[in-house]
C-alpha angles and dihedrals in degrees: 000000000000123000114225140171093225131025130192095211132025125222117295095258087066087059089052088051091053089058095046092047093052092052135067127223092026125108129192121211108198122193099216141141126249106283100038089091088085088101090078088074092061089068104033098040105027102029090031094221115176093228136043121253117277092250130129117197127203087213094195117188134213093270090055091063089074091059135043110303089176091068089049090055094049092049090049089053092051092047092048093051094047093048102042104024093207126190088235140003129221118196134191148131134262121235092267096046090048088072095064093054101217093155099228092189095056092044095051095045091053093055095075098227113181094240132063112281114203118195118212120210103197114165101215097192095050105035138039146214101295092048089050092054092045095048093046093052090045093051091048090054093044093054100037110030118092132174111273135169116282120250114264091238124054107273140167140198120232110221135193111035114128140170114283090023119146105264091330093143093053095041091056091052092052094046091048088055092050091050091046089056087057092049093246117144123224113233102180135347109210149231094350111058095014136100130213088261089054091053090059086064096054090101092064093074123090095222142352131246109214112204102168117030091188091067105019112032097087091054091044092053091047091051091048091051099042103033103023094244113149117211135210119260099194120086107211100227111135132014097280094044092048091053090049091047093052091049091050092048092047090052092052092046098040095235137116118279094223114133138162110271094171089104091060113103103166103082098057090058092045089061097041125099090245090065092066087082088067097045114117095005107159113237134184115210126201133156141092113338097255098049094040092053092047092047092051093054092045094045095051104033103033106026101034094234124148112238106218099168135025133177149132137217100217106085092202086076097043096108099054092042091051090050091048093047090052089057088055092049092251140117110238120237109224110181143121092208111101091200089065089051092049090050091051092049092049092050095047096042096206121191091232139014124219103196149103136296087283093057090047088061091045090050092052090053093047096040094243120135114242132198117198114235103160147025138303091076139156135233095283089064092061098069121185089229123075105268112163129181096207134072129010095317090046089056088053092049093049091047090055093044095051101038100046095068090052096045091048086049089056089053091052090047090055090051090054090049090058096036092120089059114107089245099046108031120121096262092054112088124214113289093235088057094061095259092292110168112259116247116236115254122245090256094051090051092050098046099074089054089062099244114141127209089261093048092250117150096250124137120214110211114227095248090051092048091051091049091049090057089063091065113094110270094237093062098027092092091055092046091052094049093046093049092049091049091049091049091050092050090051092047094243121153096195137038122225129178089266090055091050093054094041088055090049092052091045094054093041092065 
């Protein structure tokens, strides 16, 4: 294992917890040491749920290892059943408990509890969180779903949403609205919002709508194979993808694909003169496979951006992301090491990042705006308002999320253009701060001493530094680095205005 400050995915038992937390009537007994209960905070603090996850831990301690931890697990199972009376139990081990090999599944199944007990085999040292969620949902379907008579009206199941999912709650609402406009009934939404009893009714639907392949595709493929239920392949993120999704759903249901696009606000701006400011903006995209692929299509085809980098952290989606990147003339970045992602961003110098909470931190350090498109996310990405990523309203939300950092960047650029004005110059503080003089930034303090960003002994002359400040802030860092690299290659120890413009001409070739 590799120790790291940040991680894109947690261990697989966190994925199982996401499934259990999104459901009702299901309880998770987790064989885990004291300390592994930190995962509760993911739901109560970050997702801001009003109740803790339905998980009971054995919380064994060091002194318990000298006795029988298997008995401790069995007693915990009994206590959990007596206290919560769930419709079904799932049992498993955390990464630490996996090492003591107590076989929680075998122990629980031998206890004869009066509800289904489903053992989870989640290899903590080989797989990660999304796999854990996918495998848990698949095992629940495999143990609980049985063939039943189809509903009289055309209906579908919605598969994939979980607790702690990025905008899953809001996406489901938007997709339900789209399906309602087509006259298609919703049979079951699972796993989030369902119970073990609801899962037994999955077979009544005529087809399945797969929203999140990372967590629902294994179950969707099993349902297709065992019950003859086809499932959708298009994820409706973006205008084009939503139209394709509705066409696919209409074909499966045998209805017309007509729907109300009056709520859609993105296209009119894309054809307006104002949108020319966005055309050709260079963006770097990184996240889970599903959201990264959707963002790439939307960025290029609907916003007019230039995609200069594309990748994902979940290796299960490496093949389709590599194929997609090839279509964009790129080499995909498949990694779960955020330092590799940061290195790629620093090398490519995009004008905006579309990424995760990790890339938001990277963007702050590099001075590049970032819009979050994928988990992992933080508390600000679980808004109290409805804010989907899918469907017509999702396209509107994404448009706002992506455009605002660039438009605000333009505003800052205009302020820099007029910085010599009496109202905007460096010594004039913001008007809402009572005209207090602005403090120089750390970089501005360092520049006169002749220390470059890279630590090279290069002196920026005052006129060159002043000219550099006229460059828009979102490309200023790249201009500084390119100029310093040019000066080093030419053997120069100081940078003048002439050097700045010579470097510009050199890199423009």
